[in-house]
C-alpha positions as a Markdown table, in Angstrom:
| # | Residue | x | y | z |
|---|---|---|---|---|
| 1 | Met | 94.9 | 91.3 | 58.9 |
| 2 | Val | 95.2 | 94.4 | 61.1 |
| 3 | Asn | 96.1 | 93.9 | 64.7 |
| 4 | Ala | 93.8 | 95.4 | 67.3 |
| 5 | Pro | 95.4 | 98.3 | 69.2 |
| 6 | Arg | 96.7 | 97.3 | 72.6 |
| 7 | Thr | 94.5 | 98.5 | 75.5 |
| 8 | Arg | 96.4 | 100.9 | 77.7 |
| 9 | Val | 96.4 | 100.0 | 81.4 |
| 10 | Gln | 95.1 | 102.8 | 83.6 |
| 11 | Arg | 97.5 | 102.9 | 86.5 |
| 12 | Arg | 96.3 | 103.8 | 90.0 |
| 13 | Pro | 97.8 | 104.5 | 93.4 |
| 14 | Val | 98.2 | 101.1 | 95.2 |
| 15 | His | 99.8 | 100.9 | 98.7 |
| 16 | Gly | 100.8 | 97.7 | 100.4 |
| 17 | Val | 102.9 | 94.5 | 100.3 |
| 18 | Leu | 102.2 | 91.4 | 98.2 |
| 19 | Leu | 103.8 | 88.2 | 99.3 |
| 20 | Leu | 104.5 | 86.4 | 96.1 |
| 21 | Asp | 105.6 | 82.8 | 95.5 |
| 22 | Lys | 108.0 | 83.5 | 92.6 |
| 23 | Pro | 107.7 | 81.0 | 89.9 |
| 24 | Leu | 110.5 | 79.1 | 88.2 |
| 25 | Ala | 112.1 | 80.7 | 85.1 |
| 26 | Leu | 111.0 | 84.3 | 85.8 |
| 27 | Ser | 113.4 | 86.9 | 87.0 |
| 28 | Ser | 112.4 | 88.8 | 90.1 |
| 29 | Asn | 111.8 | 91.9 | 88.0 |
| 30 | Gln | 109.6 | 90.0 | 85.5 |
| 31 | Ala | 107.5 | 88.7 | 88.4 |
| 32 | Leu | 107.2 | 92.2 | 89.8 |
| 33 | Gln | 106.1 | 93.7 | 86.5 |
| 34 | Lys | 103.5 | 91.0 | 86.0 |
| 35 | Ala | 102.1 | 91.6 | 89.5 |
| 36 | Lys | 102.3 | 95.4 | 89.0 |
| 37 | Trp | 100.3 | 95.0 | 85.7 |
| 38 | Leu | 97.6 | 92.8 | 87.4 |
| 39 | Leu | 97.2 | 95.4 | 90.2 |
| 40 | Arg | 97.4 | 98.4 | 87.8 |
| 41 | Ala | 99.8 | 99.9 | 90.3 |
| 42 | Glu | 101.7 | 103.2 | 89.7 |
| 43 | Lys | 104.8 | 102.4 | 91.7 |
| 44 | Ala | 106.3 | 99.0 | 92.7 |
| 45 | Gly | 109.6 | 97.4 | 93.8 |
| 46 | His | 110.9 | 94.2 | 95.3 |
| 47 | Thr | 112.9 | 93.5 | 98.4 |
| 48 | Gly | 115.9 | 91.7 | 96.9 |
| 49 | Thr | 116.2 | 89.4 | 93.9 |
| 50 | Leu | 115.8 | 85.7 | 93.4 |
| 51 | Asp | 117.6 | 83.9 | 90.5 |
| 52 | Pro | 115.3 | 82.8 | 87.6 |
| 53 | Leu | 115.9 | 79.2 | 88.6 |
| 54 | Ala | 114.9 | 79.9 | 92.2 |
| 55 | Thr | 111.3 | 79.9 | 93.5 |
| 56 | Gly | 109.7 | 81.1 | 96.7 |
| 57 | Val | 109.1 | 84.0 | 99.0 |
| 58 | Leu | 109.4 | 87.4 | 97.2 |
| 59 | Pro | 107.8 | 90.3 | 99.0 |
| 60 | Leu | 106.7 | 93.0 | 96.5 |
| 61 | Cys | 106.1 | 96.5 | 97.6 |
| 62 | Phe | 103.6 | 99.0 | 96.1 |
| 63 | Gly | 103.3 | 102.7 | 96.6 |
| 64 | Ala | 104.1 | 103.9 | 100.1 |
| 65 | Ala | 105.5 | 100.5 | 101.1 |
| 66 | Thr | 108.5 | 101.0 | 98.7 |
| 67 | Lys | 109.8 | 103.5 | 101.2 |
| 68 | Phe | 110.5 | 100.7 | 103.7 |
| 69 | Ser | 111.5 | 97.9 | 101.2 |
| 70 | Ala | 115.2 | 98.3 | 102.0 |
| 71 | Leu | 114.6 | 97.0 | 105.5 |
| 72 | Gln | 113.9 | 93.5 | 104.1 |
| 73 | Leu | 117.3 | 93.4 | 102.5 |
| 74 | Asp | 118.8 | 93.1 | 105.9 |
| 75 | Ala | 116.4 | 90.3 | 107.0 |
| 76 | Asp | 117.5 | 86.7 | 107.7 |
| 77 | Lys | 116.4 | 84.3 | 105.0 |
| 78 | Ser | 115.6 | 80.5 | 104.8 |
| 79 | Tyr | 116.2 | 78.3 | 101.8 |
| 80 | Glu | 115.8 | 74.7 | 100.7 |
| 81 | Ala | 118.1 | 73.4 | 98.0 |
| 82 | Thr | 119.3 | 70.3 | 96.2 |
| 83 | Leu | 123.0 | 69.9 | 95.7 |
| 84 | Leu | 124.0 | 67.4 | 93.0 |
| 85 | Leu | 127.4 | 66.0 | 93.7 |
| 86 | Gly | 130.1 | 65.1 | 91.2 |
| 87 | Val | 129.2 | 67.7 | 88.6 |
| 88 | Ser | 130.4 | 71.3 | 88.6 |
| 89 | Thr | 129.0 | 74.1 | 86.4 |
| 90 | Thr | 130.1 | 77.5 | 85.4 |
| 91 | Thr | 127.4 | 79.2 | 87.5 |
| 92 | Gly | 127.1 | 76.9 | 90.5 |
| 93 | Asp | 123.6 | 75.9 | 89.4 |
| 94 | Ala | 121.7 | 74.2 | 86.6 |
| 95 | Glu | 121.7 | 77.3 | 84.4 |
| 96 | Gly | 125.5 | 77.0 | 83.7 |
| 97 | Glu | 127.5 | 74.7 | 81.5 |
| 98 | Val | 129.2 | 71.6 | 83.0 |
| 99 | Ser | 132.8 | 72.6 | 83.8 |
| 100 | Ala | 134.0 | 69.4 | 85.6 |
| 101 | Arg | 132.9 | 65.9 | 86.6 |
| 102 | Cys | 134.4 | 63.8 | 89.3 |
| 103 | Asp | 133.8 | 60.7 | 91.4 |
| 104 | Val | 131.8 | 61.1 | 94.6 |
| 105 | Pro | 133.7 | 59.6 | 97.6 |
| 106 | Pro | 131.8 | 57.6 | 100.3 |
| 107 | Ile | 129.8 | 60.0 | 102.4 |
| 108 | Thr | 129.3 | 58.8 | 105.9 |
| 109 | Pro | 127.0 | 60.3 | 108.5 |
| 110 | Ala | 130.1 | 61.4 | 110.5 |
| 111 | Leu | 131.6 | 63.2 | 107.4 |
| 112 | Leu | 128.3 | 64.9 | 106.7 |
| 113 | Glu | 128.0 | 66.1 | 110.3 |
| 114 | Ala | 131.6 | 67.3 | 110.4 |
| 115 | Val | 130.9 | 69.3 | 107.2 |
| 116 | Arg | 127.7 | 70.7 | 108.6 |
| 117 | Gln | 129.5 | 71.9 | 111.7 |
| 118 | Arg | 132.2 | 73.5 | 109.6 |
| 119 | Phe | 129.6 | 75.8 | 107.9 |
| 120 | Leu | 127.7 | 76.8 | 111.0 |
| 121 | Gly | 128.1 | 80.3 | 112.4 |
| 122 | Arg | 130.2 | 83.0 | 110.8 |
| 123 | Ile | 131.8 | 82.0 | 107.6 |
| 124 | Arg | 133.6 | 83.7 | 104.7 |
| 125 | Gln | 132.3 | 83.5 | 101.1 |
| 126 | Val | 133.8 | 84.6 | 97.8 |
| 127 | Pro | 130.9 | 86.1 | 95.8 |
| 128 | Pro | 130.2 | 84.2 | 92.6 |
| 129 | Met | 131.1 | 85.7 | 89.2 |
| 130 | His | 127.5 | 85.2 | 88.2 |
| 131 | Ser | 126.0 | 87.7 | 90.6 |
| 132 | Ala | 124.8 | 91.3 | 90.5 |
| 133 | Leu | 127.6 | 92.7 | 92.7 |
| 134 | Lys | 129.3 | 95.6 | 91.0 |
| 135 | Lys | 133.0 | 96.1 | 90.3 |
| 136 | Asp | 134.1 | 99.4 | 88.7 |
| 137 | Gly | 130.4 | 100.2 | 88.0 |
| 138 | Lys | 129.8 | 96.9 | 86.2 |
| 139 | Ala | 127.9 | 93.8 | 87.4 |
| 140 | Leu | 130.0 | 90.7 | 87.9 |
| 141 | Tyr | 127.8 | 88.6 | 85.7 |
| 142 | Glu | 128.6 | 91.0 | 82.8 |
| 143 | Tyr | 132.3 | 90.2 | 83.2 |
| 144 | Ala | 131.4 | 86.5 | 83.5 |
| 145 | Arg | 129.4 | 86.5 | 80.2 |
| 146 | Ala | 132.4 | 88.1 | 78.5 |
| 147 | Gly | 134.6 | 85.3 | 79.8 |
| 148 | Val | 136.5 | 87.5 | 82.2 |
| 149 | Glu | 137.1 | 86.6 | 85.8 |
| 150 | Val | 137.8 | 89.4 | 88.3 |
| 151 | Glu | 139.2 | 89.2 | 91.8 |
| 152 | Arg | 136.5 | 89.3 | 94.5 |
| 153 | Ala | 137.1 | 90.0 | 98.2 |
| 154 | Pro | 135.6 | 87.4 | 100.6 |
| 155 | Arg | 132.6 | 88.5 | 102.6 |
| 156 | Glu | 131.5 | 87.4 | 106.0 |
| 157 | Val | 128.0 | 85.9 | 106.4 |
| 158 | Thr | 126.3 | 84.0 | 109.2 |
| 159 | Ile | 124.7 | 80.5 | 108.9 |
| 160 | His | 122.2 | 80.4 | 111.8 |
| 161 | Ala | 121.0 | 76.9 | 111.1 |
| 162 | Leu | 122.0 | 74.2 | 108.6 |
| 163 | Asn | 120.7 | 70.7 | 107.9 |
| 164 | Leu | 122.3 | 68.3 | 105.3 |
| 165 | Ala | 120.7 | 65.0 | 104.2 |
| 166 | Leu | 122.2 | 62.6 | 101.8 |
| 167 | Thr | 119.9 | 61.4 | 99.0 |
| 168 | Gln | 119.8 | 60.2 | 95.4 |
| 169 | Thr | 118.3 | 61.6 | 92.3 |
| 170 | Gln | 116.1 | 59.5 | 90.0 |
| 171 | Gln | 119.2 | 58.8 | 88.0 |
| 172 | Ala | 120.8 | 57.3 | 91.1 |
| 173 | Gln | 123.2 | 60.3 | 91.4 |
| 174 | Ala | 124.3 | 61.3 | 94.9 |
| 175 | Ala | 122.8 | 64.6 | 96.1 |
| 176 | Ile | 122.5 | 66.6 | 99.3 |
| 177 | Glu | 119.3 | 68.2 | 100.5 |
| 178 | Ile | 120.1 | 71.5 | 102.2 |
| 179 | Lys | 118.0 | 73.5 | 104.6 |
| 180 | Val | 119.5 | 76.7 | 105.8 |
| 181 | Arg | 118.7 | 79.9 | 107.7 |
| 182 | Cys | 121.2 | 82.6 | 107.0 |
| 183 | Ser | 122.0 | 86.3 | 107.2 |
| 184 | Lys | 121.7 | 88.8 | 104.4 |
| 185 | Gly | 124.2 | 88.5 | 101.6 |
| 186 | Thr | 124.6 | 84.7 | 101.7 |
| 187 | Tyr | 125.0 | 83.1 | 98.3 |
| 188 | Ile | 123.4 | 79.6 | 98.5 |
| 189 | Arg | 125.0 | 78.6 | 95.2 |
| 190 | Thr | 128.4 | 79.3 | 96.7 |
| 191 | Leu | 127.5 | 77.6 | 99.9 |
| 192 | Gly | 126.5 | 74.5 | 97.9 |
| 193 | Glu | 129.8 | 74.5 | 96.0 |
| 194 | Asp | 131.8 | 75.0 | 99.2 |
| 195 | Ile | 129.9 | 72.1 | 100.9 |
| 196 | Ala | 130.6 | 69.8 | 97.9 |
| 197 | Arg | 134.2 | 70.8 | 97.9 |
| 198 | Ala | 134.4 | 70.0 | 101.7 |
| 199 | Leu | 132.9 | 66.5 | 100.9 |
| 200 | Gly | 135.7 | 65.9 | 98.4 |
| 201 | Cys | 134.0 | 66.5 | 95.1 |
| 202 | Gly | 132.3 | 69.2 | 93.0 |
| 203 | Gly | 128.7 | 70.0 | 92.9 |
| 204 | His | 126.0 | 72.4 | 91.8 |
| 205 | Leu | 122.4 | 73.3 | 92.8 |
| 206 | Thr | 119.6 | 71.8 | 90.8 |
| 207 | Arg | 116.9 | 73.3 | 92.9 |
| 208 | Leu | 116.6 | 76.4 | 95.1 |
| 209 | Arg | 113.6 | 77.7 | 97.0 |
| 210 | Arg | 113.4 | 80.5 | 99.5 |
| 211 | Thr | 111.0 | 79.4 | 102.2 |
| 212 | Ala | 111.1 | 82.5 | 104.4 |
| 213 | Thr | 112.5 | 86.1 | 104.6 |
| 214 | Gly | 112.3 | 88.1 | 107.8 |
| 215 | Pro | 108.8 | 87.5 | 109.3 |
| 216 | Phe | 107.3 | 86.2 | 106.0 |
| 217 | Ser | 106.9 | 82.5 | 105.1 |
| 218 | Glu | 106.0 | 80.5 | 102.0 |
| 219 | Ala | 102.6 | 79.6 | 103.6 |
| 220 | Gln | 101.6 | 83.3 | 103.4 |
| 221 | Cys | 102.4 | 83.6 | 99.7 |
| 222 | Leu | 100.3 | 83.8 | 96.6 |
| 223 | Thr | 101.3 | 82.5 | 93.1 |
| 224 | Leu | 100.9 | 84.6 | 90.0 |
| 225 | Ala | 98.2 | 82.2 | 88.8 |
| 226 | Gln | 96.2 | 82.8 | 92.0 |
| 227 | Leu | 96.6 | 86.5 | 91.6 |
| 228 | Glu | 95.5 | 86.3 | 88.0 |
| 229 | Ala | 92.4 | 84.4 | 88.9 |
| 230 | Met | 91.2 | 87.1 | 91.3 |
| 231 | Asp | 89.1 | 90.1 | 90.5 |
| 232 | Glu | 90.5 | 93.6 | 91.2 |
| 233 | Ala | 88.9 | 93.9 | 94.7 |
| 234 | Gln | 90.3 | 90.5 | 95.7 |
| 235 | Arg | 93.8 | 91.5 | 94.5 |
| 236 | Leu | 93.6 | 94.7 | 96.6 |
| 237 | Arg | 92.5 | 92.7 | 99.7 |
| 238 | Ala | 95.5 | 90.4 | 99.2 |
| 239 | Leu | 97.8 | 93.2 | 99.9 |
| 240 | Leu | 99.2 | 93.6 | 103.4 |
| 241 | Pro | 99.6 | 97.1 | 104.9 |
| 242 | Pro | 103.0 | 98.8 | 104.6 |
| 243 | Glu | 103.6 | 98.5 | 108.4 |
| 244 | Val | 104.3 | 94.7 | 108.0 |
| 245 | Leu | 107.7 | 95.8 | 106.8 |
| 246 | Leu | 108.4 | 97.3 | 110.2 |
| 247 | Pro | 108.0 | 94.2 | 112.5 |
| 248 | Gly | 110.8 | 95.2 | 114.9 |
| 249 | His | 109.8 | 98.8 | 115.3 |
| 250 | Val | 108.3 | 100.1 | 118.5 |
| 251 | Pro | 104.8 | 101.4 | 117.8 |
| 252 | Val | 103.8 | 104.9 | 118.8 |
| 253 | Thr | 100.3 | 106.2 | 118.2 |
| 254 | Leu | 99.6 | 110.0 | 117.9 |
| 255 | Ala | 96.4 | 111.9 | 118.4 |
| 256 | Asp | 95.2 | 113.9 | 115.3 |
| 257 | Glu | 96.8 | 117.3 | 116.2 |
| 258 | His | 100.2 | 115.6 | 116.8 |
| 259 | Ala | 99.9 | 113.3 | 113.8 |
| 260 | Gly | 99.5 | 116.2 | 111.4 |
| 261 | Arg | 102.6 | 117.9 | 112.8 |
| 262 | Phe | 104.6 | 114.7 | 112.6 |
| 263 | Leu | 103.5 | 114.1 | 109.0 |
| 264 | Cys | 104.9 | 117.6 | 108.1 |
| 265 | Gly | 108.3 | 116.6 | 109.5 |
| 266 | Ala | 108.1 | 118.2 | 112.9 |
| 267 | Arg | 110.0 | 116.7 | 115.9 |
| 268 | Leu | 107.7 | 116.0 | 118.9 |
| 269 | Arg | 108.7 | 116.3 | 122.5 |
| 270 | Gly | 107.2 | 113.7 | 124.8 |
| 271 | Arg | 108.0 | 111.0 | 127.4 |
| 272 | Trp | 108.9 | 108.2 | 125.1 |
| 273 | Pro | 111.9 | 106.0 | 126.0 |
| 274 | Asp | 114.8 | 106.1 | 123.6 |
| 275 | Ala | 114.3 | 103.7 | 120.6 |
| 276 | Ala | 116.3 | 103.4 | 117.4 |
| 277 | Gln | 113.3 | 102.1 | 115.3 |
| 278 | Val | 109.8 | 103.4 | 115.8 |
| 279 | Ala | 106.7 | 102.9 | 113.6 |
| 280 | Val | 104.4 | 106.0 | 114.0 |
| 281 | Phe | 100.6 | 105.7 | 113.5 |
| 282 | Ala | 97.7 | 108.1 | 113.5 |
| 283 | Glu | 95.0 | 107.2 | 116.1 |
| 284 | Arg | 91.6 | 107.2 | 114.4 |
| 285 | Pro | 91.5 | 105.6 | 112.0 |
| 286 | Arg | 94.8 | 103.8 | 112.7 |
| 287 | Val | 97.1 | 104.3 | 109.8 |
| 288 | Leu | 100.9 | 104.3 | 109.3 |
| 289 | Leu | 102.5 | 107.8 | 109.1 |
| 290 | Gly | 106.1 | 106.7 | 108.8 |
| 291 | Ser | 109.2 | 105.6 | 110.7 |
| 292 | Ala | 111.1 | 107.5 | 113.3 |
| 293 | His | 113.5 | 107.2 | 116.2 |
| 294 | Val | 113.3 | 108.5 | 119.8 |
| 295 | Gln | 116.3 | 110.4 | 121.3 |
| 296 | Ala | 116.2 | 112.1 | 124.7 |
| 297 | Gly | 112.4 | 111.9 | 124.7 |
| 298 | Glu | 112.1 | 113.5 | 121.2 |
| 299 | Leu | 110.3 | 111.7 | 118.4 |
| 300 | Val | 112.4 | 112.4 | 115.2 |
| 301 | Pro | 110.9 | 111.5 | 111.8 |
| 302 | Asp | 113.0 | 109.2 | 109.5 |
| 303 | Arg | 110.8 | 108.1 | 106.5 |
| 304 | Leu | 107.4 | 109.7 | 106.1 |
| 305 | Leu | 104.4 | 108.9 | 104.0 |
| 306 | Ser | 103.0 | 111.9 | 102.2 |
| 307 | Pro | 99.6 | 113.3 | 103.2 |
| 308 | Ile | 98.2 | 112.1 | 99.8 |
| 309 | Glu | 99.5 | 108.6 | 100.4 |
| 310 | Val | 97.9 | 108.5 | 103.9 |
| 311 | Gln | 94.5 | 109.6 | 102.4 |
| 312 | Gln | 94.7 | 107.1 | 99.6 |
| 313 | Ile | 95.4 | 104.3 | 102.2 |
| 314 | Leu | 92.5 | 105.5 | 104.3 |
| 315 | Gln | 90.1 | 105.4 | 101.3 |
| 316 | Asn | 90.9 | 101.7 | 100.9 |
| 317 | Leu | 90.6 | 100.7 | 104.5 |
| 318 | Pro | 87.7 | 98.6 | 105.6 |
| 319 | Pro | 85.3 | 100.3 | 108.1 |
| 320 | Ala | 87.1 | 100.3 | 111.4 |
| 321 | Ser | 86.1 | 100.8 | 115.0 |
| 322 | Ala | 87.8 | 103.5 | 117.0 |
| 323 | Gly | 91.3 | 102.8 | 118.0 |
| 324 | Gly | 92.9 | 102.5 | 121.4 |
| 325 | Pro | 94.2 | 105.3 | 123.5 |
| 326 | Ser | 96.8 | 107.5 | 121.9 |
| 327 | Glu | 100.3 | 108.0 | 123.1 |
| 328 | Thr | 100.5 | 111.8 | 123.1 |
| 329 | Pro | 103.5 | 113.9 | 124.0 |
């Protein structure tokens, strides 16, 4: 029997942000490639990885939005996790092999609160061997898979909020339900291992879910199954505009003649107050032109969309009424 030839997907320019609820067992890149295929997008990227055994909020960037994806790497994030006590693994989660077992000591409310307080605020973490951090140009997980452990320098991270609740699994094993809001670079597997150690026993994560990153929450996310059930028009409407990646930026709107100059990389003189982060828009129709900063009243371009990207975004905008007054130089 001769197999039918595979249909080649016709790629197209797609610009925007898809808030995906990453499923269990897929890597972040696998989830990205699936969404990219469903949207037939030419260019795509994600804003920081989730482990295959983690689920939850994963903003995916398409087209012009990829220019601002790095900003989400610096965003605070929130997680929920289950920490099984008394069993340690080689990876700090259920993906690894059991490396040690121990008895779980009595855990009183007072002990749990003392441990919670210990991990609030600025703490230092040693990055896990099973991570994508590089040493001598090689990811740590590559050393780990070869059975080699290398020295890692501790890194400072911030735990903004932490809740610990003692519970039991269906097998009557002691576990801790963790809810945490933390700074970028925080390893929740390492946090779980350190909490278990502070409680007097080993432990590993059996569940990990990212519930928020920056301004985005799990309630805003779509699953791959939901995306797959949509037609192409619905998938495009599910995308958020690229400017959602610039929530802390001061908005500046330019009239047409100044928008064209800015888009060509020109600095504009005006009466704007100094600002380190600015999102610049054209006036009618309102569309993002790029990011900038203002210094001594001068609007200085940082990251710009191309004129072609702007036109492609405008072609996909719903009919819009005239915008508000422009902020001209």
